[in-house]
C-alpha angles and dihedrals in degrees: 000000000000121000114264116264094229137043091209135012121194107218112197087028092159097055123099097267092033091062093050089048093049090051089053096048089047091050091045103039107010122224092292120024148110088310111054114209144167139189129233138189137139096262120070090193090055093046089051089049091052095052091049088050088056089057140243094303087064095062091108097054109120121241124212125190115211135150124221089220099046111077093191092060089044091052092051089049095049098055088057097062142047092217133022115205107198123201092167105126159219079047093199087063104037108010110080103075092058091050088049094054094041091051092049098043097041094239113152118241143191133175140166099241120149093185101123096182090053093048087056093052092048090050090051095046106038110018092097093044093050091047088054096046098037096240110155107210115191119185128190099036094155135064081308099086124337098089094049095040097044094036090059091046091050093049092049094050089055090046090057092044090052104034107017093245142055132268114261092199122047125170128185123208124195102222098177136354134175119181146118137233131244131211091249091058089049093048088053091050095047092050092054094048091049092050095047093047087059102042123052091192092060090050089054089049093051091052090055113097089201096047092123094048128091106263090210096059107026122101105211128210130178109275127211117242123186107222105150136029107293137166122247116201095190094053093037088224144102111254134213129187115282116220098222096049093094092067101031096053091051095053093049090053089049091050088053093048097046090056095049096260105299085167093053136264089259093050117144128197137173142162135216144162115257111221101177140249135313131005092327090055092048092049093050091048089053091050095047089049092048092047096051091045092052092048094050090049091045095055091043096063117069098224096049089038087060094046093052093044092046101046112009116026120070119256121239112286093031129100150123116345117249088253091054090048089053096047093047124107146162135207118194127184126199126198121193131184130190127224091260096051103265119133143197130194125210131183128204124189137178129199104217140048099303098223100046117005095040098031089054089056093045093047094049093047090048093056093046090049093053094048098042109022107035109060118203087248093061099049128035124220121275144090109305141176124236094255094049097042106036104013116149099007092057092045089056090049094052094050092046100043114002104059098247126132128203112192141165110231118219 
C-alpha cells in the first residue's frame, strides 16, 4: 500500500468547531508545511468557501468531499490520511460510520465528543476490530477531557516522584471559567437527554462512573459525586456540581483501567465547581446547583425543551463570537492525597474559551501528536484515552503551542 497523502485530515471542516480548528492549523502550519493536512466535508462549495476564508496563502490546501452517511466516500477519504480528526456531531447521530471505517482500515482517529453513552457503544462494537487493524482511536480530545485526563496523569507523576507512589484520592475544582456554548454542543446534550428519558438502562449506565471500563477487569469502589452545595476544606471553598464531570471522571477511570491501575484499584476521583468562601460562596453554590437542575429538567420535558431550543439555546452552526473565544479562559485546580496522608496540588489553565477556542487547539495538537509523535510500533490499535494514547508528548505540545499550562503548586 502506498503511503497516505496527508498526516492529518479534518472531517467536518465546515462545522462551527471545524472552522475554528482549520484556522488554528493554518496559523500553526500553513497550507503546505512540515505537517501535511487537508479538509473534508460533504459540500465542495462550503469547502471552497472555507479555503477562501483562510486567505490567498491557503490556495494549495487540499479539499476532500465525503459524507458521514456514505461509507464508500469515508473509505476513500481514510486511505488518504494517517489521522482523521472528526468534528461531525452529535456523534451518537452521525459518528459511527467513520469509526467503523477507521477501525477496519487501520486509520488513526481523534474527536472532541463528550457523549459517554456513544463512546461505550463504540468500545463494544469496534475495539476488537481496531486492535486487529492497528487503528488508534482517541475520543475526548477537547475540553472534554484533556485538561482532566492529563491533569490527573500529571499530578500522579508528581506524586510518584515525591512519594514513590500515586494518590488514591484526587479531586478537581473549577476555580474560574469563562466560555460560551454552541448549537452543536446543545444538540449533543439534547440527544443524550432524549435518549436517557426513554431508556432506563441508559440512565443506569450514565450513573455508572466506570461505564467506560471493561467490567471484567475493573475493581470498582464507591465514587464521590458532588450533587449539592458542599464545603471542601482542602480547597477552602464551597463547591457546586460541574456539568462536565459526568464525562471527565469516566475518562480518567478508563485511563486508570487501561494502564492496569497505576492510580490504584481503590482510586477515587471527582470534579466540582469552586464558588468561594463564606455566605457568598454558599449562595453561589446554591445558585449553580439550582440552575443546573432547572436546565436538566427543562431539556428533559418536551414542551420546555422546545421553548428552550426555539428562543434561548443556540442553533447548530452558531456559537461564541471570535472575540468571546479570545477572551475566554479556565483555571482548574487538582488536589491529590495518598493513603498515608501526603498530598500534592496541581493547576491546569487554558487561555481561550474552553469549549471552542481552546478545544480547537487541543484537538489540533492531539491529531498532530498522533500522526507525528506516536509511531504505530509504540501504541497498539484500540480505543484509547488522551492520557494513555498521547500522554507526555501531547502535554509538551499543549504547553508549547496551545496556551495550556500544567504546574505543580507549592
